C-alpha positions in Angstrom: -1.1 -40.0 -27.5 -4.0 -41.8 -25.9 -7.4 -40.1 -26.5 -9.5 -38.9 -23.5 -6.7 -39.4 -21.0 -7.0 -36.6 -18.6 -3.6 -34.9 -17.7 -2.8 -33.5 -14.3 -2.3 -29.8 -14.1 0.9 -28.7 -12.2 1.5 -24.9 -11.7 3.7 -23.0 -9.5 4.3 -19.1 -9.1 6.9 -17.5 -7.1 7.0 -13.8 -6.0 10.0 -12.3 -4.3 9.2 -10.6 -1.1 11.0 -7.5 0.7 9.3 -8.4 4.0 7.5 -11.4 5.3 3.8 -11.4 4.7 3.3 -13.6 7.8 5.5 -14.6 10.8 7.4 -17.8 10.4 5.3 -19.6 13.1 2.3 -21.8 13.4 0.1 -18.7 13.6 1.8 -17.4 10.5 1.0 -20.5 8.6 -2.8 -20.3 9.5 -2.8 -16.5 8.6 -1.3 -17.4 5.2 -4.3 -19.3 4.2 -6.7 -16.7 5.4 -4.8 -13.9 3.4 -4.9 -15.9 0.4 -8.7 -16.4 0.4 -9.2 -12.8 1.1 -7.0 -11.9 -2.0 -9.2 -14.3 -4.2 -12.3 -12.4 -3.1 -10.8 -9.0 -3.6 -9.2 -9.7 -6.9 -12.4 -11.3 -8.4 -14.4 -8.4 -7.1 -16.8 -10.8 -5.3 -17.5 -12.8 -8.5 -15.8 -15.8 -6.5 -16.9 -15.9 -3.1 -14.9 -17.9 -0.2 -16.8 -19.7 2.4 -15.2 -21.5 5.2 -17.1 -24.7 6.2 -16.4 -27.0 9.1 -14.2 -29.2 6.9 -12.6 -26.8 4.6 -13.1 -23.9 2.1 -15.5 -23.6 -0.7 -15.3 -21.2 -3.8 -18.7 -20.4 -5.2 -19.9 -18.3 -8.0 -21.2 -15.1 -6.5 -22.5 -15.8 -2.9 -25.0 -18.7 -3.4 -24.2 -19.9 -6.8 -22.6 -23.2 -7.8 -19.5 -24.7 -6.1 -16.6 -23.9 -8.5 -14.1 -25.7 -6.2 -14.2 -27.4 -2.8 -11.1 -27.9 -0.6 -10.4 -30.0 2.5 -9.2 -28.7 5.7 -6.0 -26.7 5.8 -2.9 -28.4 6.6 -0.1 -26.3 8.2 3.7 -26.7 8.4 6.4 -24.7 9.7 10.2 -25.5 9.3 13.2 -23.3 10.1 13.0 -21.8 6.6 9.3 -21.9 5.7 5.7 -21.7 6.6 3.0 -23.3 4.5 -0.7 -24.0 4.3 -2.1 -26.6 1.9 -5.5 -27.8 0.9 -6.5 -31.0 -1.0 -8.9 -30.3 -3.8 -12.0 -32.4 -3.2 -14.8 -31.3 -5.6 -16.4 -28.8 -7.6 -17.6 -27.9 -11.2 -14.1 -27.1 -12.1 -12.6 -30.4 -11.0 -12.9 -33.5 -12.9 -12.6 -35.6 -9.7 -11.1 -35.4 -6.2 -7.3 -34.9 -6.3 -4.7 -32.5 -6.3 -3.3 -29.9 -3.7 -3.2 -26.1 -3.6 -0.2 -25.2 -1.5 0.9 -21.7 -0.3 4.2 -21.1 1.3 6.5 -18.3 2.5 10.0 -19.4 2.1 13.4 -18.2 3.0 16.0 -20.3 1.3 18.3 -17.6 0.4 15.9 -14.7 -0.7 12.5 -14.4 0.8 9.6 -15.3 -1.5 6.0 -16.3 -1.5 5.1 -19.6 -3.5 1.7 -20.8 -4.7 1.5 -24.1 -6.4 -1.0 -26.5 -7.6 -0.2 -30.3 -7.9 -2.0 -33.2 -9.4 -5.2 -31.2 -10.2 -7.6 -32.8 -12.9 -9.7 -30.0 -14.3 -13.1 -30.6 -15.7 -13.0 -30.8 -19.5 -14.9 -28.2 -21.5 -18.3 -29.4 -22.4 
């Protein structure tokens, strides 16, 4: 194993759904992103704040603290079996460098489920 070679983080979570969270439409794809960021703020009880910028989304510690993660503009996709919203990871204290994608999807390939995945993210090393 080579020392000091960062490994990309890949993670995926799937949750079965009884009912759709959003409609399977372009509007639903956009809403999926908004609902996700609302849940981030709610579950962190305001410790992490979400700020929409003209070009993407920022996660900050508290309201005006340091930038934890910065994301590029949302990219939406609708197919007959899914709606998705994804964000390119561009910067922040928790990122080693620009790279990786956060993707949110509601999919109906058989059972209905909600999927959150992170691909190709290089996290900052502990200092």
